[in-house]
TIRO-2110 file (N, C-alpha, C; in Angstrom, 1 decimal):
// TIRO-2110
-106.1, -49.5, -28.0, N, 1, A
-106.0, -48.2, -28.7, CA, 1, A
-105.8, -47.1, -27.7, C, 1, A
-104.7, -46.5, -27.6, N, 2, A
-104.3, -45.5, -26.6, CA, 2, A
-105.1, -44.2, -26.8, C, 2, A
-105.5, -43.9, -28.0, N, 3, A
-106.1, -42.6, -28.2, CA, 3, A
-107.6, -42.6, -28.0, C, 3, A
-108.2, -43.7, -27.8, N, 4, A
-109.7, -43.9, -27.7, CA, 4, A
-110.3, -43.2, -26.5, C, 4, A
-109.7, -43.3, -25.3, N, 5, A
-110.3, -42.6, -24.1, CA, 5, A
-110.4, -41.1, -24.3, C, 5, A
-109.4, -40.5, -25.0, N, 6, A
-109.4, -39.1, -25.2, CA, 6, A
-110.5, -38.7, -26.2, C, 6, A
-110.6, -39.5, -27.2, N, 7, A
-111.7, -39.3, -28.2, CA, 7, A
-113.0, -39.4, -27.6, C, 7, A
-113.2, -40.4, -26.7, N, 8, A
-114.5, -40.6, -26.0, CA, 8, A
-114.8, -39.4, -25.2, C, 8, A
-113.8, -38.8, -24.5, N, 9, A
-114.0, -37.6, -23.7, CA, 9, A
-114.5, -36.5, -24.5, C, 9, A
-113.9, -36.3, -25.7, N, 10, A
-114.3, -35.2, -26.6, CA, 10, A
-115.7, -35.4, -27.0, C, 10, A
-116.0, -36.6, -27.5, N, 11, A
-117.4, -36.9, -27.9, CA, 11, A
-118.4, -36.7, -26.8, C, 11, A
-118.1, -37.1, -25.6, N, 12, A
-119.0, -37.0, -24.5, CA, 12, A
-119.2, -35.6, -24.1, C, 12, A
-118.1, -34.8, -24.1, N, 13, A
-118.2, -33.4, -23.7, CA, 13, A
-119.1, -32.6, -24.7, C, 13, A
-119.0, -32.9, -26.0, N, 14, A
-119.9, -32.3, -27.0, CA, 14, A
-121.3, -32.8, -26.9, C, 14, A
-121.5, -34.1, -26.7, N, 15, A
-122.8, -34.7, -26.7, CA, 15, A
-123.6, -34.3, -25.5, C, 15, A
-123.0, -34.3, -24.4, N, 16, A
-123.7, -34.1, -23.1, CA, 16, A
-123.7, -32.6, -22.7, C, 16, A
-122.7, -31.9, -23.2, N, 17, A
-122.5, -30.5, -22.7, CA, 17, A
-122.9, -29.4, -23.7, C, 17, A
-123.1, -29.8, -24.9, N, 18, A
-123.4, -28.8, -25.9, CA, 18, A
-122.3, -27.9, -26.2, C, 18, A
-122.5, -26.6, -26.4, N, 19, A
-121.5, -25.6, -26.6, CA, 19, A
-120.6, -25.5, -25.3, C, 19, A
-121.3, -25.5, -24.2, N, 20, A
-120.5, -25.4, -22.9, CA, 20, A
-119.5, -26.6, -22.8, C, 20, A
-119.9, -27.8, -23.2, N, 21, A
-119.1, -28.9, -23.1, CA, 21, A
-117.9, -28.8, -24.1, C, 21, A
-118.2, -28.2, -25.3, N, 22, A
-117.2, -28.1, -26.3, CA, 22, A
-116.2, -27.0, -25.9, C, 22, A
-116.5, -26.1, -25.0, N, 23, A
-115.6, -25.1, -24.5, CA, 23, A
-115.0, -25.5, -23.2, C, 23, A
-115.2, -26.7, -22.7, N, 24, A
-114.8, -27.1, -21.3, CA, 24, A
-113.3, -27.4, -21.3, C, 24, A
-112.8, -27.4, -20.1, N, 25, A
-111.4, -27.8, -19.9, CA, 25, A
-111.2, -29.3, -20.2, C, 25, A
-112.2, -30.1, -19.9, N, 26, A
-112.1, -31.5, -20.3, CA, 26, A
-111.9, -31.7, -21.8, C, 26, A
-112.7, -31.0, -22.6, N, 27, A
-112.6, -31.1, -24.0, CA, 27, A
-111.3, -30.6, -24.5, C, 27, A
-110.8, -29.5, -24.0, N, 28, A
-109.5, -28.9, -24.4, CA, 28, A
-108.4, -29.9, -24.1, C, 28, A
-108.3, -30.4, -22.8, N, 29, A
-107.2, -31.3, -22.4, CA, 29, A
-107.3, -32.7, -23.2, C, 29, A
-108.5, -33.1, -23.4, N, 30, A
-108.6, -34.4, -24.1, CA, 30, A
-108.2, -34.2, -25.6, C, 30, A
-108.4, -33.1, -26.2, N, 31, A
-107.9, -32.8, -27.5, CA, 31, A
-106.4, -32.8, -27.6, C, 31, A
-105.8, -32.2, -26.6, N, 32, A
-104.3, -32.2, -26.6, CA, 32, A
-103.8, -33.6, -26.4, C, 32, A
-104.4, -34.3, -25.4, N, 33, A
-103.9, -35.7, -25.1, CA, 33, A
-104.2, -36.6, -26.3, C, 33, A
-105.3, -36.4, -27.0, N, 34, A
-105.6, -37.2, -28.2, CA, 34, A
-104.5, -37.0, -29.2, C, 34, A
-104.1, -35.8, -29.5, N, 35, A
-103.0, -35.5, -30.4, CA, 35, A
-101.7, -36.2, -30.0, C, 35, A
-101.4, -36.0, -28.7, N, 36, A
-100.1, -36.6, -28.2, CA, 36, A
-100.1, -38.1, -28.3, C, 36, A
-101.2, -38.8, -28.0, N, 37, A
-101.3, -40.2, -28.1, CA, 37, A
-101.4, -40.7, -29.5, C, 37, A
-101.9, -39.9, -30.4, N, 38, A
-102.1, -40.3, -31.8, CA, 38, A
-100.8, -40.4, -32.5, C, 38, A
-99.8, -39.5, -32.2, N, 39, A
-98.6, -39.5, -32.9, CA, 39, A
-97.8, -40.8, -32.8, C, 39, A
-97.5, -41.3, -31.6, N, 40, A
-96.7, -42.6, -31.5, CA, 40, A
-97.5, -43.8, -31.9, C, 40, A
-98.8, -43.8, -31.5, N, 41, A
-99.6, -45.1, -31.7, CA, 41, A
-100.2, -45.2, -33.0, C, 41, A
-100.2, -44.2, -33.9, N, 42, A
-100.8, -44.3, -35.2, CA, 42, A
-99.8, -43.8, -36.3, C, 42, A
-99.3, -42.6, -36.1, N, 43, A
-98.5, -42.0, -37.2, CA, 43, A
-97.0, -42.6, -37.2, C, 43, A
-96.6, -43.1, -36.1, N, 44, A
-95.2, -43.7, -36.0, CA, 44, A
-95.3, -45.3, -36.1, C, 44, A
-96.3, -45.8, -35.4, N, 45, A
-96.4, -47.3, -35.3, CA, 45, A
-96.6, -48.0, -36.7, C, 45, A
-97.5, -47.4, -37.5, N, 46, A
-97.8, -48.1, -38.8, CA, 46, A
-96.6, -48.1, -39.7, C, 46, A
-95.9, -47.0, -39.9, N, 47, A
-94.7, -47.0, -40.8, CA, 47, A
-93.6, -48.0, -40.2, C, 47, A
-93.5, -48.0, -38.9, N, 48, A
-92.5, -48.9, -38.3, CA, 48, A
-92.9, -50.4, -38.6, C, 48, A
-94.2, -50.7, -38.5, N, 49, A
-94.7, -52.0, -38.7, CA, 49, A
-94.4, -52.4, -40.2, C, 49, A
-94.6, -51.5, -41.1, N, 50, A
-94.3, -51.8, -42.5, CA, 50, A
-92.8, -52.0, -42.8, C, 50, A
-92.0, -51.2, -42.1, N, 51, A
-90.6, -51.3, -42.3, CA, 51, A
-90.1, -52.7, -41.7, C, 51, A
-90.6, -53.1, -40.5, N, 52, A
-90.2, -54.4, -40.0, CA, 52, A
-90.7, -55.5, -40.9, C, 52, A
-91.9, -55.4, -41.3, N, 53, A
-92.4, -56.4, -42.2, CA, 53, A
-91.6, -56.6, -43.5, C, 53, A
-91.3, -55.5, -44.1, N, 54, A
-90.5, -55.5, -45.4, CA, 54, A
-89.0, -56.0, -45.1, C, 54, A
-88.5, -55.6, -44.0, N, 55, A
-87.1, -56.0, -43.7, CA, 55, A
-87.1, -57.5, -43.3, C, 55, A
-88.1, -58.0, -42.7, N, 56, A
-88.2, -59.5, -42.5, CA, 56, A
-88.3, -60.2, -43.8, C, 56, A
-89.1, -59.8, -44.7, N, 57, A
-89.2, -60.4, -46.0, CA, 57, A
-87.9, -60.3, -46.8, C, 57, A
-87.3, -59.2, -46.8, N, 58, A
-86.0, -59.0, -47.5, CA, 58, A
-84.9, -59.8, -46.9, C, 58, A
-84.8, -60.0, -45.6, N, 59, A
-83.7, -60.6, -45.0, CA, 59, A
-83.7, -62.2, -45.2, C, 59, A
-84.9, -62.7, -45.3, N, 60, A
-85.0, -64.2, -45.6, CA, 60, A
-86.3, -64.5, -46.4, C, 60, A
-86.3, -64.2, -47.7, N, 61, A
-87.5, -64.3, -48.5, CA, 61, A
-88.0, -65.7, -48.6, C, 61, A
-87.1, -66.7, -48.7, N, 62, A
-87.5, -68.1, -48.8, CA, 62, A
-88.2, -68.6, -47.6, C, 62, A
-87.6, -68.3, -46.4, N, 63, A
-88.2, -68.7, -45.2, CA, 63, A
-89.6, -68.0, -45.0, C, 63, A
-89.7, -66.8, -45.3, N, 64, A
-90.9, -66.0, -45.1, CA, 64, A
-92.0, -66.6, -46.0, C, 64, A
-91.6, -66.8, -47.3, N, 65, A
-92.7, -67.4, -48.2, CA, 65, A
-93.1, -68.8, -47.8, C, 65, A
-92.3, -69.5, -47.1, N, 66, A
-92.7, -70.9, -46.7, CA, 66, A
-93.6, -70.8, -45.5, C, 66, A
-93.4, -69.8, -44.6, N, 67, A
-94.2, -69.7, -43.4, CA, 67, A
-95.5, -68.9, -43.6, C, 67, A
-95.5, -68.0, -44.5, N, 68, A
-96.7, -67.2, -44.8, CA, 68, A
-97.4, -67.6, -46.1, C, 68, A
-98.7, -67.4, -46.0, N, 69, A
-99.5, -67.7, -47.3, CA, 69, A
-99.4, -66.4, -48.1, C, 69, A
-99.8, -66.5, -49.4, N, 70, A
-99.8, -65.3, -50.2, CA, 70, A
-100.8, -64.3, -49.7, C, 70, A
-101.9, -64.8, -49.1, N, 71, A
-102.9, -63.9, -48.5, CA, 71, A
-102.3, -63.1, -47.4, C, 71, A
-101.5, -63.7, -46.5, N, 72, A
-100.9, -63.0, -45.4, CA, 72, A
-99.8, -62.0, -46.0, C, 72, A
-99.1, -62.4, -47.0, N, 73, A
-98.1, -61.5, -47.6, CA, 73, A
-98.7, -60.2, -48.2, C, 73, A
-99.9, -60.4, -48.7, N, 74, A
-100.5, -59.2, -49.4, CA, 74, A
-101.5, -58.5, -48.5, C, 74, A
-102.3, -59.3, -47.8, N, 75, A
-103.4, -58.7, -47.0, CA, 75, A
-102.9, -57.8, -45.8, C, 75, A
-102.0, -58.4, -45.0, N, 76, A
-101.5, -57.7, -43.8, CA, 76, A
-100.9, -56.3, -44.1, C, 76, A
-100.0, -56.2, -45.0, N, 77, A
-99.5, -54.9, -45.3, CA, 77, A
-100.5, -54.0, -46.0, C, 77, A
-101.4, -54.6, -46.8, N, 78, A
-102.5, -53.8, -47.4, CA, 78, A
-103.4, -53.1, -46.3, C, 78, A
-103.7, -53.9, -45.3, N, 79, A
-104.5, -53.4, -44.2, CA, 79, A
-103.8, -52.3, -43.5, C, 79, A
-102.5, -52.5, -43.2, N, 80, A
-101.7, -51.5, -42.5, CA, 80, A
-101.6, -50.2, -43.4, C, 80, A
-101.4, -50.3, -44.7, N, 81, A
-101.4, -49.2, -45.5, CA, 81, A
-102.7, -48.4, -45.5, C, 81, A
-103.8, -49.1, -45.5, N, 82, A
-105.1, -48.5, -45.4, CA, 82, A
-105.3, -47.8, -44.1, C, 82, A
-104.9, -48.4, -43.0, N, 83, A
-105.0, -47.8, -41.7, CA, 83, A
-104.1, -46.5, -41.6, C, 83, A
-102.9, -46.6, -42.2, N, 84, A
-102.0, -45.5, -42.3, CA, 84, A
-102.6, -44.3, -43.0, C, 84, A
-103.2, -44.6, -44.2, N, 85, A
-103.9, -43.6, -45.0, CA, 85, A
-105.1, -42.9, -44.2, C, 85, A
-105.9, -43.8, -43.6, N, 86, A
-107.1, -43.2, -42.8, CA, 86, A
-106.6, -42.4, -41.6, C, 86, A
-105.5, -42.9, -40.9, N, 87, A
-105.0, -42.2, -39.8, CA, 87, A
-104.4, -40.9, -40.2, C, 87, A
-103.8, -40.8, -41.4, N, 88, A
-103.2, -39.6, -41.9, CA, 88, A
-104.3, -38.6, -42.1, C, 88, A
-105.4, -39.0, -42.7, N, 89, A
-106.6, -38.1, -43.0, CA, 89, A
-107.2, -37.6, -41.6, C, 89, A
-107.3, -38.5, -40.7, N, 90, A
-107.9, -38.2, -39.4, CA, 90, A
-106.9, -37.3, -38.6, C, 90, A
-105.6, -37.5, -38.8, N, 91, A
-104.6, -36.7, -38.1, CA, 91, A
-104.7, -35.2, -38.5, C, 91, A
-105.0, -35.0, -39.8, N, 92, A
-105.2, -33.6, -40.2, CA, 92, A
-106.4, -33.0, -39.5, C, 92, A
-107.5, -33.7, -39.4, N, 93, A
-108.6, -33.1, -38.7, CA, 93, A
-108.3, -33.0, -37.2, C, 93, A
-107.6, -33.9, -36.6, N, 94, A
-107.3, -33.8, -35.2, CA, 94, A
-106.4, -32.6, -34.9, C, 94, A
-105.4, -32.4, -35.8, N, 95, A
-104.5, -31.3, -35.7, CA, 95, A
-105.2, -30.0, -35.8, C, 95, A
-106.1, -29.9, -36.8, N, 96, A
-106.9, -28.6, -37.0, CA, 96, A
-107.7, -28.3, -35.7, C, 96, A
-108.3, -29.4, -35.2, N, 97, A
-109.1, -29.2, -34.0, CA, 97, A
-108.3, -28.7, -32.8, C, 97, A
-107.1, -29.3, -32.7, N, 98, A
-106.2, -29.0, -31.6, CA, 98, A
-105.7, -27.6, -31.7, C, 98, A
-105.3, -27.2, -32.9, N, 99, A
-104.9, -25.8, -33.1, CA, 99, A
-106.0, -24.8, -32.8, C, 99, A
-107.2, -25.1, -33.3, N, 100, A
-108.4, -24.3, -33.0, CA, 100, A
-108.6, -24.1, -31.5, C, 100, A
-108.5, -25.3, -30.7, N, 101, A
-108.6, -25.2, -29.3, CA, 101, A
-107.6, -24.4, -28.6, C, 101, A
-106.3, -24.5, -29.1, N, 102, A
-105.2, -23.8, -28.5, CA, 102, A
-105.4, -22.3, -28.8, C, 102, A
-105.8, -21.9, -30.0, N, 103, A
-106.0, -20.5, -30.3, CA, 103, A
-107.1, -19.9, -29.5, C, 103, A
-108.2, -20.7, -29.3, N, 104, A
-109.3, -20.3, -28.5, CA, 104, A
-108.9, -20.1, -27.0, C, 104, A
-108.1, -21.0, -26.6, N, 105, A
-107.6, -20.9, -25.2, CA, 105, A
-106.8, -19.6, -24.9, C, 105, A
-105.9, -19.3, -25.9, N, 106, A
-105.1, -18.1, -25.8, CA, 106, A
-105.9, -16.8, -26.0, C, 106, A
-106.9, -16.8, -26.8, N, 107, A
-107.7, -15.6, -27.1, CA, 107, A
-108.7, -15.4, -25.9, C, 107, A
-109.3, -16.4, -25.4, N, 108, A
-110.2, -16.2, -24.3, CA, 108, A
-110.0, -17.3, -23.2, C, 108, A
-109.0, -17.1, -22.4, N, 109, A
-108.7, -18.2, -21.4, CA, 109, A
-109.8, -18.4, -20.4, C, 109, A
-110.6, -17.4, -20.1, N, 110, A
-111.7, -17.6, -19.2, CA, 110, A
-112.8, -18.6, -19.7, C, 110, A
-112.9, -18.7, -21.0, N, 111, A
-114.0, -19.5, -21.6, CA, 111, A
-113.6, -21.0, -21.5, C, 111, A
-112.3, -21.3, -21.6, N, 112, A
-111.8, -22.7, -21.6, CA, 112, A
-112.0, -23.3, -20.2, C, 112, A
-111.6, -22.6, -19.2, N, 113, A
-111.6, -23.1, -17.8, CA, 113, A
-112.8, -22.8, -17.0, C, 113, A
-113.8, -22.1, -17.6, N, 114, A
-114.9, -21.7, -16.9, CA, 114, A
-115.8, -22.8, -16.4, C, 114, A
-116.1, -22.8, -15.1, N, 115, A
-117.0, -23.7, -14.5, CA, 115, A
-116.5, -25.2, -14.5, C, 115, A
-115.3, -25.4, -14.6, N, 116, A
-114.8, -26.8, -14.6, CA, 116, A
-114.3, -27.2, -13.2, C, 116, A
END
């Protein structure tokens, strides 16, 4: 998971640094990188997976139904749909946090880079 290191940095900055950690350059840059990593690896990857899955089934339904069980045909796309839904909900929160951090950086740039 490509976005996990950035999320870990955000959590560690808040956990170990308190308010000072939440205002740190590490926290700010990790938030930006989390958003950048999240787009291709979550918001783009899951819809592409669903498209490839459905195109494989549509291109050769007989062969697909012989190779896959009904459980695989239903469960795998169901899990991906659930992950896409959860990722979309989380993406809203990540985007709000990113926008908040960018606004804070432009309003008081000395607070973001202070003592880093």
